[in-house]
N, C-alpha and C positions, 0 to 999 in steps of 0.2 A: 558285291561291288556297289550296291545301291547306297550303302552307308557312306562310302567314300564320295559318291556323287553329292550326297547331302552336305557332307563336310566341306567339300570344295565350293559348293554353291552358297551355303549359309554362314560359314565362318567369317567372311568379310562383313556380312550384315551384323553379326554379333559384335564384332570389333567396332563398327560404326556406332551402334547403339550404346556400347559401353563408354566410348569416348564422348558421346553426346551428353552423358550424365554429368560431365565435368566441364562443359563448355562455359558455364558462368563462373567458374572458379579459376584461381591462378594456375599457372603451369604445373602439371603433375607428370613427372617423367614416366611413371608407370603406365599412363594411358597410351603413350607412344609405344612402350615396350610390349604391352599386352596386345595392342592392335597389330603390331608387327608379328608377334608370335601366332596370332590367329591367321594372318595372311600366309605365314610360313606353313601352317597346318593345311591350308587350302592347297598350297604348292605340293606338299608331300602327298596329299590325297590325289591330286592331278597326276603326279608321277606314278603312283600305284595304278591308276586307271590307264595311263599311257602304256605301262609295261603289260597290263592285261590285254590291251588292244594289240600291241606289238606281237604278243605270243599267240595271236589268232583268236582271241576272245570275241564273242558276238557283242555288237553295240549294246550298251546299257541304257534302257529306256524306262522312265517312270512317269506315271500319271498321278500327281498328288491329289487333285480334286477337280471337279468341274468348275470352270470359270464362267463361261457363258453358254446357256442352252435355251434357245428360243426359236421356234419353228424348225427350219432346217439347219440353223447355225449351232454348231457345237464346238466350243473351244475349251480345252482343258488346260490346267496348269501342268504342262508336260515338258519333260526335259530329256535330252538324249546325249549320250557320250559315244560318239563314233569317231572315225578316223580324222575328220575335219575339225569337229568341235574340240577333241582332245588336244589337237595341235594348238588351237587358239587358247585353250585353258592353260597349257604349259607356258605359252608366251606371256599371257596376262599375269598368272600367279608368280612366275619367276621374276619378271621385271618389277611387279608390284612388291614382292618381298624385298628386293634390293632397294627400291625407292623408299619403302617404309623404314628400313633400317637406316638408310642414309639420312632420311628426314629427321630422325631423332637428334642427330647432330646439327643438321642444317637449320632446323627451326628452333634450336635450343633457346635462343634469346627472344623468340617472338611471343608476344602476349597472347596470340591466338593459337598457341601450341595445341591445346586439347581440341579446339574447333577444327583445326587443320586435319587432324587424324580422323575425326568423325567424317568430314567431307571426303577424304582420300579413300577410306575404307568403303564408304557408300558408293563411290565411283567404281571400285573394283567389283562390288556386288552387282551393280547395274550392268557392268561389262560381262560378268559371268552369266547373268540372265540372258543377255543378248546372244552370246555364242552357244549357250547350252539349250535354249528353247527348241522344241521340236515343231514349232509352227510360226507362221509369220506374225501373228498377233503378239506372242510372247517376245519375239525378236523386237517388235516395235516398242513394247513396254521398256525393254532394256535400252533400246535406241534413244528413247526420250529420257530415260534415267541418266544415261551418261551425258546427255545434253544439259540437263539440269545441274548435275554435279560439276560439269566443266564450267558452267556459268558461275557457280559458287566458288570454284577454285581459281579461275582466271581473275575474278574480282575479289579474291580473298583479302587483299589489302584495300578495302573499300574506301579508306580515307584518301586514296589517290584517285583523282579524277580520271587519269589515263587508264587505270585498272578497271574502274567501273564502266568506262566507255568501251574498252576492249571486250569486257564480259558481255555487255549488251549487244555489241556488234556480232560476236560469235553466236549468241543465242538467237538473235533475229535472223541472221543469214541461214542458220540451220533450220529455223522454223519455216522459212521460205521453201527450202529443199524438202523438208518433211511433208509439206502439203503434196508435193509430187509423189512422194513415196506412198502416202495414204491413198491417193488416187490409184496407184499401181496395185495396192492391196485390195481396194474395192473391185478393181477389174478382175483380179484373180478369183476373189470369192464369187463375183457375179457370173463368171464363166465356168468355174470348176465346182462351185458349191461347197468349197472347203478352204481352210487356211493351213491345214496340216501339210507339211512338206511332201511326204510320200504320196498322199492322195492327190494333192494339187498337181505335182509333177507328172503323175501317172495319167492325168486327164488332159494335159496340155498338148500332146501330139495330135489329138483329134480336133483341135481348135484352128480357126482361120489364122493364117500367118499375119494378117494385119492386126488382129486383136493381140496376138502374141508380141508383135513389135511394140505396140503401145504399152503393154505390161512391162516389157524390158526397158523401154525409154523412161517410164515414170519411176520404176525402181532405181534406175541409174541416176535420175535427178536427185533422189534421196542420198545416193552414194556420193554424188558430187558435193553435196553440202558437208557431209561428215568427213570426207577425205579431201576437202578444200580444193576441188578441181575447178579450173577456169570455167565460168567467170565468178564462181563463189569461193574464191581463194583468199581474198584479202584478210579474212579474219585470222588466219593461222599465224602470220607474222606478228600481227597486233596482239595475239594471245600470249606473247612472250612477257607481257606485263605481270603474269602470275608468277608465283614462286618457281624456282628452277626445277625442283622435284616434280612439280605438276607438268612442266614441259617435257620432262623425261618420260613420264608415265603416259600422259594423255596425248601429247602432241608429237610423239615419236614412235611409241610402241603399241598403243592400244586403240584409243577412240578414233584417231584419224585413219586407222587401218580397217575400221568397221565397214567402210564402203567397199573395200576390196573383198572382205569376208562375205558381204551380201552377194556380190557378183559370183564368187566362188560357190557359195551355198546354193544359189539359184542357177547353177550351171546347166541343169536339164532344160531350163527355159532359154538361156542364151545360146545353147547349142542349136536350137530350132530357128534362131534369128541371127545368122552370121553377119548380115549386113549391119545390124545394130552393134554387134561385137567389133566390127571393123571401125565403126565410128568411135567406140570406146577406146580402141587401141590408138587411133589417130589422135584423139584428144589427149590421151596419156603421153604420147611422144611429144606433142606440142608443149604440154605442161612441164615435162622433164627438162626440155631446153629452156623454156620460158623462165622457170624458177631458178635454174642454174645460172642463167645470165644475170639475174638480179643479185645473186649471191656474190658475183665477181667484185662488186664495188662497195657493198654494204659495209658500214663501220660499226655495226652492233653485233657483238659476238653471238648472242642467242638468236638473233634474226637470221644470221648466216646459216646457222644449223637448222633453223626452221625452214628456210628456203631449200636447204638440202633435203629435208624430209619431204617437202612438197615435190621436189624433183624425183625422188625415189618412189613416191606414190605413183608418179607417172609411169615409171618402169613397170610397176606391178600391174597397172591397168592395161599396159600394152600386152603383157603376158595373158592376163585374164580375157581381154578382148579378142585375142587370137586363139582362144580355146585352150591355152596351156595353163589350166587352173592350178595344177599342182606346182608348176613353176612359180606362179604368182604367190602362192601360199608359202613356198620355200623362201622366196626373197623377203616376204613379209616377216617371216621368222628370223632369218639372218639379220635383216636390217634392224629389227627391234633390239638386238643385242648391242651392236656397235653404235647405233644412234642414241640409245639410252645412256650408254657409257660416255658418249661425247657430251650430252647435256649435263650429266652429273659432274664430269670433269670441268665443264664451264661453270657449274655451281661452285666448285672448289676455287676456281680462279676469281669469281665474283667475291666470295668471302675474303679471299686474300687481298683483293684490290678495293675493298670497301665499296662493293657494288658497282664498280666501274665496268662499263661494257665495251668501250672503244679499244680495240686491240692496238691502235696506234699509240695509245698511252701506256702500253705495257712493255714487253720486250725483256729478254734475259731471265724469264721466270723459271727456266729449267733448273737453275741452281737451288733456289729456295723451295721449289715444288717438283722435285725429281720424279716422284711416283705419279703425280698427276700428268706430268709431261710424257712419261712412258705410256700411260693409259690412253691419253688423247692422241698421241702419235700412232699407236697401234690401231685405235679405232678409226683414225683417218686413213690408214693404210687399207683397212678392211672396206671402208666406204669407197675408196678409190678403185677397189677391185683388183688389188695386187695379190698374186699367188704367193703362198697357199692359204691366205686368210679367207674368212667366210664369204666376203663380198665377191671374191673372184668367182666362186662356184655359182652363186645365185645370179649375179648380174651378167656374167658371160653366157649363162644359160638363156637369159632373155634375148640377148643378141643373137644367139643361135636360133631361137624360135623365129625371130623376124626374118633371118636369112633363109632358113629352111622353107618357110612358108612363102618365100619370094616377095616379101614386103621390103624391098631394098631401100626405099626412102625412109621407112621407119628405122631400119637398121643403121643407115647413115646418120640419122638424127640422134639415135641413142649412142652411137659410137662417139660422135662429136661431143655429146653431153658428158660422156665418161671422161673425156679430156678436161672439160670445164670443171667437173666435179673434183678431179684430182688437183686442179689449180687452186680453186677457192678453198679447198680443205687444207692444203699445205700453206697457202697464203695466211690462213688463220693461225696455224701452228707456228709458222715462222715469225709472225708479228708478236705472238704471245710469249713464246719461249726462247727465241733466239735474238741475237743482235744486242744493241745497246740497252741498258737498263733504264728505259725512259720513265718508268714509274717513279724514279727518284726525284724527277722534276716536280712531282706533285706531293712529295712528302709521305709516300706510302711505304710501309714496311711489310711486304707479303710474307705469308707463312703457309705451311702445308696444312691440309685438312686433318681432322681427327683420324687416328689410326683405324678405329672401327668403321669409319666411313669408307676408308680406302679398302679395308678388308671386305666390307659389304659390296663394293663395286667389283671385286675380283671375279665373281662368277660370270659377270658380263664380259670381262676381259678374256677369260678362258674360252667362252663360247664364241666370242668374236674371232678368235684364232682358229678354233677347231670345228665349229659347227658345219662347215662345208664337207668335212669328212663323213658326215652322217647322211649324205645325199641319197645313196642307194637304199639304205635302211628306211629312210623317210619315204622314198619313192614306192618301195614295196608295200609300205603300210597305207599310205594315203590313196594310192591308186586302186585300192579295193573299193573305193567309193567314187573317186573322180576318174575321168577318162585317162587311160594308161598310155597315152601317146608319148613316145620317146623322140627326142629331137637330136639327130646326128647329122653332121655334115658328111655326106657320103665320100667325098674325096679327102683322104688323109692329108694330102698336100695343102688343099684349101683350108682345112681345119687348122693346121699348124701355122700357115701364113696369117690367118685371121687372129689366132690366139696370140702369137708372138707379136704381130703388128699392133694389136690392142694394148698389150703390155708395154711395148716400147712407146706408144703414143701417150699412155697414162704416165709412164715413168718420166718421159720428157716434160710433161706438164708439171710434175712434181719438182723436177730439177729447175725448170724455169721459175716456178713460184719461189723456191729457195734462193735462187740467184737474185731475184728482184727484191725480196723482202727480208731475207735472213742475213742482214749486214749491219754494220754499226753507223751507217750514214743516214738512216731514216729519221726525219724530223716529224713532229706532230703536224699533219696537214692543217692548214688554216682556211681551206676553201678557195685559195687563190692560185693554186698550181695550174699549169697548162692543162693537165688531164682533167682536173675537176671543173674546168670551164668549157670542156668540149660538150658537144650536143649528145654524143653517145653516152658519156658518163652521166650527164644529167638525166637522160632518158632512163637509164638503168637504175640510178640512185632514187629516182622518183617513181619507181615501179611502173614504168611506161605511162605514167600519169593516170593510171586506172583509178586509184583512190580519188584523185582530183576530179575525174570525169564523173564518178559515182556521186561525189559531194555536190558538184555543180549542176549536173543534169538529172539526178534522181532525188537526192536527199533534199536539196534546196527547193526545187519545184514542188516536191511532196509537202514540205513544211509550209510553203506559201499557200498551196491549195488547201491544206488543213486549216491554216489561219483564216482563209476566206470562208470556208465552210463553218468554222467556229463563230466568226463574227457575224456573217450574213444569214446563216441558216440556223445554227445552234442557238445563238443568242437572240436573234430577231424573230425567228419563227418558232422553233421548238420551245425554248425557254419562255418566250413571250406568250405562247399559247398556254403552257402549263401555269405560268404566273398569272395570266389573265383569268383563267378558270378559277384558280385559287382566290384571286381578288374578288371575283363575282360572288363566290361562295362566302368569302369573309365579309364582304359588304352587305350581302343579304342577311347574314347572321347578325351583323351590327344593327341593321335597321329593324329586325324582328325581335331584338332582345326585349323591346318594350312589352311584348306579349307575356313575358315571364318576369315582369317587374314585381309581382306579389301584391299589387294594388287591386283590391276587390272590384272597384268601379271599372278599371281598365279591362280586367279579365272578363267581366260581364259584357262589356261592349264587344269584345272579340268573340265571345260565345254567341251573342245575338247576330253578329256579322256572319259567322260561320253557319249558323242555322239558316239564315236567309239565303246564303250562297248554296247550301245543299238543297233547300226547297226549290230554289230557282232551277237548279240542274235537274231535279226530279220532274218538274213541270215540263221543261224542254224535252227531256227524253220520253216522257209520257205522250206528249203531243206528237213527237216524231214517230212513235210506234203506232199511234192511232191513225195517223194520216200518211203512213208510209207509202201506200199505193199512189196516192195523189202526188206526193212529193217526187216519186220516181218518174211518174208521167210528165211532170213539169220539167224535171232534169233531162228526160229523153227528148222532149220538145226543144230544149235549149241546145241539144247536141252534146251534152256532157256525158 
């Protein structure tokens, strides 16, 4: 099995390096094809490892070499395939395979075709390092690797100022969070003497609860950045400036779920600090509602889906915070399938609409884009949590967890959010695919995506429909490593009332969205309608003015303070000091150049002056040595 571990881990790296060889050359289709085949080989290897684990095989662990060994610190290049990591490996490689195949068509006319595949495969490699490492240090290396690759991919179209700004925002905001994570790792090593998962977790029960709480808090700060949790959430929607396949892979299925994976992987720590877990769950519920509310009024197709991702990450953190780690991981897996499918469907629409993102300028696209319509509709059904699609099983389970653990406020918030999710999902579907063909007003002639792109998307469609049916198989596998708590509402009547009530509430939200938006009377809003002038609409549309607050009260004061330090300290003190010393040295050199003029008479004068000076010093030091006692007596008398 070790061979398959190495293939799964290093095939993406080989693909990235191969594509990098051609980054300075014009587009070569075979770079995308070979990179895609290598990612598919990683997926096949991950599938083989999954079957091995499912059939009762022991976790596969390898130690390639020593990485750091100094004093008591020993960190190897070690990797493990166990029940948790193999789940993430399957999600990462499956979605990556689909995205790579899709990107061959999507990036077909882009001048950076070869460079794109180099970055994309490098991201997959970094993500595999993150999920497969058997220690916190290796996880952190992968963590930083995906941060770097996301910066490269978000800012892929670097000629656009908005893309470079969004890339920098994501990078800087994640660096802020990563400082917290680093502190957490230092605390773990300082108190357990190791960064290996098994050894560190084994030592934690003997530590003080306060120390454990700080470990958990700082690790979660790192998770907040990667998974875009409030208040470090603003970068996710802005990251939609990158190519749509990047959004599907990084901002729906892989990197943004790394924070959830960290909490799940560190479950022995968070089990010891349930009060921190409750905070994580509470923040998750807040973010679920907070992000869903912003998606209600947004007029950017990709940003709506991004807010949906942010909302669903909140659901995952609720489950993880309440100790239902396997439920969080299950929703992570199911969500990856239908959310990546939504993003790729949005990419098809963008291509057909000449990169238009406003759904109010679309309408009636179900005729020219029948297959994309079917895929996005089914993905939205899964996202809304309608039976029997995947979202029903994973989202309903999180609601059950909150209810069974008597966190009724969290349950109510998540239930209300489920209704909002259904509304904004089908608001988007209705505006894009139904009603009047508004795109004709803009002279656009839409067309369906390439057939192989649609075929490439089909595995995600199938899994979005059937993934929920694997719940018990998944439960039996993953609970060999995670707590095996089952969540059942003991009263069958209560269970059926809750389930049917939730389904009716979600279905009514869908019907209301269709009734409001799937008609032929919608005109392109010009910003003057009654709703768009309301305070609530402006509050949601402007993201609760949080980006404005950050800009006005953090960014601008920081910029002004930096300007003051630059002008008053850097230029007038630091630079002036350095320049002054340089000026003195230069001036002294200028004045003493006459010593080296080559004139014999001048040089003899300097020699005589030097000789006199040395003899004078010799006389002074000789007299001082001879009369040292008398000199000391005089100085003592003077009180020196």
